[in-house]
N, C-alpha and C positions, 0 to 999 in steps of 0.2 A: 868329744864332746862333739854334738851335732849340729847342725845350725840350720834356720829354718829360712827357704830360698823365695823371695819375693819377684813377684814378677814383674816390676817396675822400680829402678833406683832411687837411691837416698844418700844427701851425706853422712859425710862422717857424725858421729854423736860431739856435742860440742861438749856436754855431763853426760856422766853416765850414772846410773840411780841413786849411786850411792852420796854422789855431789850433789845432785837433786836434792835429797835428804838434808844433807850437811847447810849446803843453801838456805833451803825455806825456813830449817832451826836459828841457823843466824839472823836471820832476816824478821822473823817473832821475835829473840830473844833481843835483837835489837829497838824495839817498840817497848824492850821492857814489861811485855808479856811472859808473866811462867810458867802458869796452868796453861797448857796446851797441848793436846795431841793431832797428830799429822797421820793424815791415812800415808800406805805404802805406795809411793809415784806408777802410774802406770802408762804404759807407752802406750800414743795415740796416732797413725800415721794417718798423716792429711795430704790428698791426690791434687796437684799443679799439673799443670801444662808450665812447662817454660819452650822459652825461643828467643830469635834474635828478630828484629823486624828492621825494614825501611820505609818508612812515609815520605814521602813527597809530593811537591806544589809545582803549579806548572804556573809561566807568563808567557803572554805574547810577546815578542823581540820584535821589533818593528822592521817587517819584512824577510825575516826568517822564519816566520813560523812559531810555532809554541815550543819553547825550551824549559827543562826543568830549571826552579830556582831555588830549592830548598831541599837538603835531604835529611831526612836524622834518622840517627843508626843508634839502636839502643838495642839491650836486653830488658827482658821483662817475663813477667808469671803472673798464670790465671789460676786462681783456687778453685779447683770444681766443687767445690764445694757448694760457698758464698757465691762464684761467679764474681768475684773483682780482680780485678789486677794487684799485682802487689812487685813494683821494681825492688825493693829494699829484700827482696831472697832471690831476685833473680839469677843474679853470679853465683851463690851458694846452690842453687837448683842446678843451673848448666853443667856444673862439675859434679853433680851427685853421679856417684859409680858404687858405691855399697849395694848389696844385692842380700846380705843375708843376716839374720840375727841370731845370736846366740837360742840354743834350743830351749833354756826353762826361762826365756824373757817372752812373757805374758803381752800380748798388743792387740790393739782394736782397729782395723781398717774403717777409716767414716768412707760415706759412700756417694758418689761422686751423683750431682741434681740432673745433668746430661749427658748422655750416651758420649764417649770418646769422638764419632766423628763427627757432632759438633760444635766440639770445644776449637778447632779453628774459627769456623763461622764466629762463635761467638767471641774470640780473642779479637779479630776483622772489627765487629763492631764497640767491641769497649774502648780499641786502639783509636777507632774514627771520634771516637768521642770524646776519649783524652784532648787528641791532640788536633781534635776540629779538622781533619781531613778525610777527602772522600774515601771509603772502601776500598776503591779499584787502585786507589795509589799509593798501597799499604803492600808490598809484600814479606810475609813470614817465613825465617833461613829458621833450617834446623827445630823446627818441632818434635818436644821430647813430655813425653809423660813419667813425671816422678812423686813420691811420695816425701814430705815434708817431717819428720818424725817434730816431736810436741813430749814432752810429760807433763801429765796430766795429775795432780792431789789437792785434797781439799782439806781445811783445819779447822779446829773447832777450838776456839779461845772461851775459858772459863770467866 
């Protein structure tokens, strides 16, 4: 079986299509709903950028000039569709290494809102806003474009 090669890596699936169907059915049945239909799940790939960063503040040291007073070192991710930070997914996305889907796996790619070249600048703005640090005092490391795979389905309950 051939695979579909993607231009950006993604993390391994935590659930395959069969597990998604089973999970949805179990959730609906746990609500004691008997008459329902669930659409076949489809794979949606959401573009993200993931990166490590350091942000720092400075203070005046008496007679010694300006010194670094506080350093934050974290991993973060920026959703390239919603343009919002997502630190919850950052570690998973940083280690994304898969780049092929099974041949028979239909999927859709969500479109980025802005050009890839602008994502780093936007990440600086979002980090500055979140941590209240001047953009000039934020250093972005290991900037990597990835996909986050999500299963999408809908259900009709009678």
